[in-house]
N, C-alpha and C positions, 0 to 999 in steps of 0.2 A: 276919858279924853274928849275934848270938845269937837263935837260933830262938824262944827263950822270949818274945821281945818282940813276935813277929809276931801274935799274936792281939790284943794290945792296940792295936797300929797298925792292925789291920784294923778293930777296933771304932772307933777314933778317925776312920778315913777313912770308915766308913760314916755315922757320926754327921754328919761334916762334908758328906757328899754329901746327906744327908737335909735338913739345914739349907738348904744351897744350893738344893736342889729346891723346898723351900717358900719360899724368898725369890723364886725365878724365878715360881712360882705366884702368890706374892702380887704381884709386879710385873705379871704378865700380868693379874691380876684388877683392878688398880687402875684406876679410871675414868679415861676420857681426860681429864675435867674437871681432874684433879689434875696433869697433866704441865705443867711450866713455869708454875705458878700463881704469881701475883704477889700482893703485899699489896692489900687494898681502896685505891681511890683515892678522894680527897676530892672531893666535888662542890663547885665554886666558885661556882655560880649563887647570885644573891641575889633573882632574880626567877623566878617559876614559868613553866613553860612545857615546850616540846618540843624535844628535841635534834634536829639534823640531821647525823648522823654518817656517813651513807652518800650516794652519788651518787643525786639524784632524791628525797632525803628519806627519812623514816622509813618511808614507805609505798611509796616506789619509784615514785611518780607524778607528783611535782613539786608536791604539795598540801601546805600548812601547815595546821594545826589552829588557828592563831591566829584568834580572833574578834572582837578588840578593837582592830584597827588604827585609827588616826585618820584619818579621811576628812572632807573633802579634806585634802591636805598643805598645810603652810605654803608661802609664795610660793617660797622657795628650795628646798623639798623637805623631806623628813623631816630631823630634827635629826641633824647628824653628832656621833657620840660620839668616835671616833677613827679615825685611818687611819695607815698605815705602807708604807713602800716595799717592793715586791717585785721580784724579778728576773725573769729569762726564764721563760716558761712560759705555759701558757692555761687552768689548771685553777682552780676554785674551791676554797676551804678545806673542812675538815670541822669541824663544832662539835658538841662534847658535853663534858658534866661541868664545863660553865663554862671550856672551853678551845677555842680556835680554833687548828687545825693548818694551817699553810702549807707548801706544797710548790713549791720554784721552783729556778732555777739562778742561780748567781753564779760568773762565770768559769769555772774548771775543776771546779766542785763542784756537785753537786745536794744542795740545802739543804733541812732539814726544820726548822721551828721551831714551837714550842708557845707561844702567847700567851693571857693572861687574855682570855676572850671578850668581857667588859664594859668593860675598860680598854685592852687591846692591850699590857699589861706583858708583857715577854719572861720566860717561865718556863724554857725550855731551847732549845738549839739543837745540831744535829749535822748531819753531811754525809759524803758518799762521793764519790770521783772521778767526774767526768763525762766520758764518751767519746762521747756521742751527736753526730753531725753530721747535719743535716737536708739531704736531698738535692735539696729544692725551694726552698731559700732561707728557710724559715721558721726561727724562733729554736729554740735547742736545749734548751729547758726542758721540763718535764714537761707531758704532755696529760691523763693520767688524774688524776682528784681523788683525794686521800688518803681513807681509809675509817677511822672509829674504831669498834671493836667492843670495848666494854666497857673493859678496861684495857690495850688494845692498839691501835697504830695501823699500818695497812698502806699502803705506797706501791708503785706500779708505774711505774718510770722509763721514759722513752722508748726507752732501750736495751735494756729487758727485764729489769731487776733487780726482783725482787717481794721486798720486805723487811717483816718484822714486828718492831715496836719497842714498848717500855714506853711507855705514855701518860704515865706519872709522871715519868720522867726521859729518855726517848728512847733507852734502852739497846736495843742490837739483840738480838733474841731468835733469830731465824734469817733467812736470806735464800736465795733461788734465782736463779741467773743463767739465766733461761728461754732466753734466745737460744742460749747454748752448749750448755745441757742437752738441748735439743729441736731444736738446727740450725735455728734460725728464720732465714728468708730475710727481711732486712729490709723491712718495708712501707714504703709511699709517705712516711709521715710517722712511722714509728717506732711505738712502742707508745702506744696512746690510749684504750683501753677500761678503765674503773675495775674494781677487784676487787669481788666479790660474796660477802658473807658469809651462808651458810645453814645453818641447824639440820636435822639428819637425824635422823628419828624412827625407832626400831625397836621397834615394839611399844609397851611401857609405858616403855621406857628411851629416853632422849634422849642420843645421843652427842655427842661434840665437834662443834663447828661447823666447817664447811669453808669454805675460801677458794677460789671458782671464778673462773678468770680465763680470757680468750681468750689462747692462745699461738701457735697456727698453725705447728707444727713440721713439719719435712719430713726427708727422707733427707740424711745428711751428704753434702756436695759437690753439692748440687742447685741451688746458686745459678747463674742464668743469666749469660751473659757481659754482657748488658746488664741492669744491676740493677733498671730499672723494669719489665722484662718478667715481672711476676707471673703473667701468664697461662700461662707456661711451667714454673712451679713446682708440683710435685705434692706435696700434704701427705701426711703419714704416718698418724699415729694421734693427735695431740695439738692437734687444733683448740681443744679446750677441756680444761682440767686442773683437778682439784680437790686441795688441800693441806690437811692438817690445821692448823687455825688454831694450835693449842698447839705443834706441833712442827715444821711445814714439810715433813712427810713428804707424798709423792704419795699420794693415796687412789684416784684413778682418773683415766683419760684418755678422751676421746671425740671421734669424728668425724676425719676426714682434711682438713676445711676449713683454709683459711688464715684468719688473723685479720682482723677488721674493727675499726672504732672504736666499734662499738655496746656500750654497757656492758650485760652480762647483768642480768637482773631475776629475782624469784622471784614465783610466783603459785601459786594453789590451783585445781585442776581436779577437780570430783567428790570433794572431800575429799583429794586427793592432792597434795603439794607437788612443783612443777616449776620448773626453771631454764628460762628462755627466754633463748636466745642467738642472735643474728643474727650469723653470720659473714660471710666474704667472699662466698658465693655463696648460701648456704642460711640459712633460719631453721630452728633446732633446738628441740624440746620434749625436755627431758633429765630423767630420774629422778636426783635428786641422792644417793640412797642407793647407786647403783652405777654411774652413768654411762651407763646405758642410754638410747639415743635412742629415743623413743616416737614422734615425728613429726618430718618434716622437709619443707621447702617451699622451692624456688627462687624468690628475688626479688631481682633487681638489674638494672642496666642492663648490656648487653652490652659498653659501652664499657670499653677497658682501664683507663683512669684514673678510672673511677667508684668512689666510696667510700661504704660503709655506715656511718652514724655515729649516728643517732637510735636511742634504745632502742625496744623495742616498747611498745604501749599496751594495757593488758588492762581489759576490762570484762566481768564475768562469765566465760563460756566464749569470749568473743569477743576477738580480738587484732587490733590494727592494726599494719602495717608501712608506714613511709613514708620514700621516698628521693628525692633531687632530680635524679638524672642521666638518669632514663629513665622507668620506669614509673609513678613516684609512689607512690601509696597503695593497699593492698589490705586487705580487712577479712576475717578467717578466722573460722571456727567450729571450735574445738577439740573433737572428739569421740573417743570410745575407738576408733572404727573408722577414723579418719583426719582430714583437714583438709578443710574446704568452703569454697570461696570465696563470700562473701556479695555482695561488690561490688569493683570496682577502677576506678581512674581510666581514663579514655579515653587512647588512645594520643596522645602529644605535647601532653598538656594543659599549658596555661600556668600559671605559679604564681599567677595571679590567679584561676583558675578551679579549682583543685585545691589538695590540701595536699601539697606536696613539701617534706618537711622535709630540711633539711641536716644540721646537726649538733645542733641544738636540739630535744629531745624534746617534742612538743606535749602539752598538759594536757587531760584530759577533765573536763567538769563538766555535770551535769544533761542529758545527751542531746547534748552539742556538744563539739567539739574546738577549742581556741585554740592557735595557734602560727605560726611563721614558715614561709612557703613560698617557695622560690626558691633557685638556686644562687649567684647573685651579688649584691653588695650593691645594685646598681642596679635589679634586677628583683625583689628580695625584697618580699614583702607580709606584714603581719599579718593572718591570716584566722581567721574563725569559720566551721567546717565541721559540717554535719550528720552525726553519727556513723553513722547507718543508710544514708543516702543517698550521702553524700559532696559533697553539694551545698554550695557556698560561699554563706554567708548574708551576709558583708560582708568587705572587704578593705581594707587601708590601707597604703600605701607610705610611704616617707622614713624609716624606721628601720632600713634594711638588714636584715642577718641577725640578728633579735633573739631574746632568749630570755625565757621567761615563767614565773612562779610564781603559784600561786592562794593568796590569802589572804582571810580573812573579816574583816568589820567590822559594826557596828551597822547599816550601811546596806546589808548584803549582801555577797556575794562579789566580789572584785576581782582583777584580775590587775596583777601588778607587772611592768612589760616593760622590759628593759634592751636599747636599741638599740645595736648595734655601734658606733656613732660617739659614745656616751657619754649618750645622752638616757635619762633615768629617768622612765617615764610609768605613771601609774595609770589603769586602764581598767576600766569596769564589765564584769563576766562576764556579758554579755547577748547573745543571738543577734539582738537587734532591729536594732542598728546599732552602729558603732564609736563608744562614748560615752567619751571622754576626760575624766577627772575632774581630774587634775593632772599637770604636766610639769615637770621641773626638770634643770638642769645644775649639779650641786652644785660649790661653790666652797670653796677653802681660805681660810677668813676669818683665819687666822693671820698675824701680820705677818712679812714676809720679812726675816730678819736682814741681808741684803746690801742689798737695796733696800726700806726699810720703806714708802716712798710708792708702790711699784709696785701695780698693780691685782691683785686676788687671782687665782689661778690656777685653772683647772678641775680638780677631782679625778678625773673619769673621762675619760681620754683613749684614743681608739682604738687597737687594736682592743679592744672589749669583748666577748669570745666566750665568757666563762665565765657559765654561768647563775646568777642571783641565789639566795641562799638565806635562809632564815628561821629563827631559833631563838630562843625565849623572848622574842619580841617585838622581836628585833633583825634588822636586814637586813645582809647581808654581800655586797658587790659588788666585783668585780676589773676593772680596766681596765689599760692598759699602764702598768707600773711602779708600780702603787698598788693596795692593798686598802682599803675604806672601810666603816665600820660605822655604820649609821644606827639611831636608834630609831624604831620604828614605833607605839608607844604614847603617847597624849597624856600629857604631863607635868601632874600636877595643881598 
């Protein structure tokens, strides 16, 4: 090679390296919010109101800001706007930007559908192969509700597939097979805790949002010979894991706890954002900026087959934990120095005399808790409990293991109660007594094309285990094989 060209080549290489370094610096400095950025999504709502894009609603406590619900309901219940078939699964939809996202299983596929929230018209549909088989005879569909975060949809299948898709068209942006990535030993009923999206503040700058999920990983090869013996499984370091919402990259992992079915929530304590996650054995308070566990507290029954399923309830610096298999409820004070027990249920308290939540998270209103207490359909009670003392003000049976959502009206706050047998009940949110305002078992009034003269069929068939949700004045309720949308606002 002619030595005279070396200086020119050296200069060219130097310039190239300089440009490359600047490019890397530019990429490194690029804010996380620009990663995988999607075009703006059109809002399809024609009626003002509040979205319900995450489990337990926009404030994570089962309350709707709707203040104009028509009370009482018509004789047949609120007006049915539309309904559609759903496959296997037990989770409620997510509703935002005028879209309802439904997650279910059809045959050998986990299906995700997006429909117009006001009409039920299909907008897009996608799926992936289903591999989950329940060990206890329940169906093989999703347990964890999908989550809508802006222009993205998150799903967490029973087999452990965490996936982020575009809300606009369902295109997959990233996914993580958590069961294989973290050596998860299958839980009793698979994965059942919904993802939580939380923003992490770093001084004046807000970084990308994180997706926090219960994973409950362990050491490879740690599965016991008897798959149900989770007491023999030792967790490693991935009880709770946070992923970057934009990219799916892991940001941190925390705790050696195994997973439960209790969906994490976010709360503020003394100006600090914290993730509250109740795992298999312990309740954790976690700093979402780095995954540091600031507080932990063991609260569960010693019984092997007990399960934690309801989410924590937060009021100020106080947190309520409630389970149904053993100790029941405990009220904690979250202090910088640690956790203080303010009260707890007496040993072996019956569901009628305590709040022993199964999977439905109770709702707090004006000093009282409203929710379902009891492990089985036969002994479950709808109860009102004093937040400070734990005393039961009233209890009502007959609805099975019900779920509640708090909604406002001109007549004051009311509870919409969905009984597991298909009863839809409107109850005053009052500690005085159980005041039932309306009750309905909604019917499909459309003519049966096969048997036009046949009596109308009930729309809500048991088990009705998904909590009702309210968005923009519409109520969405799921029963076996069907999702129903009702109008809660009186038509003029």
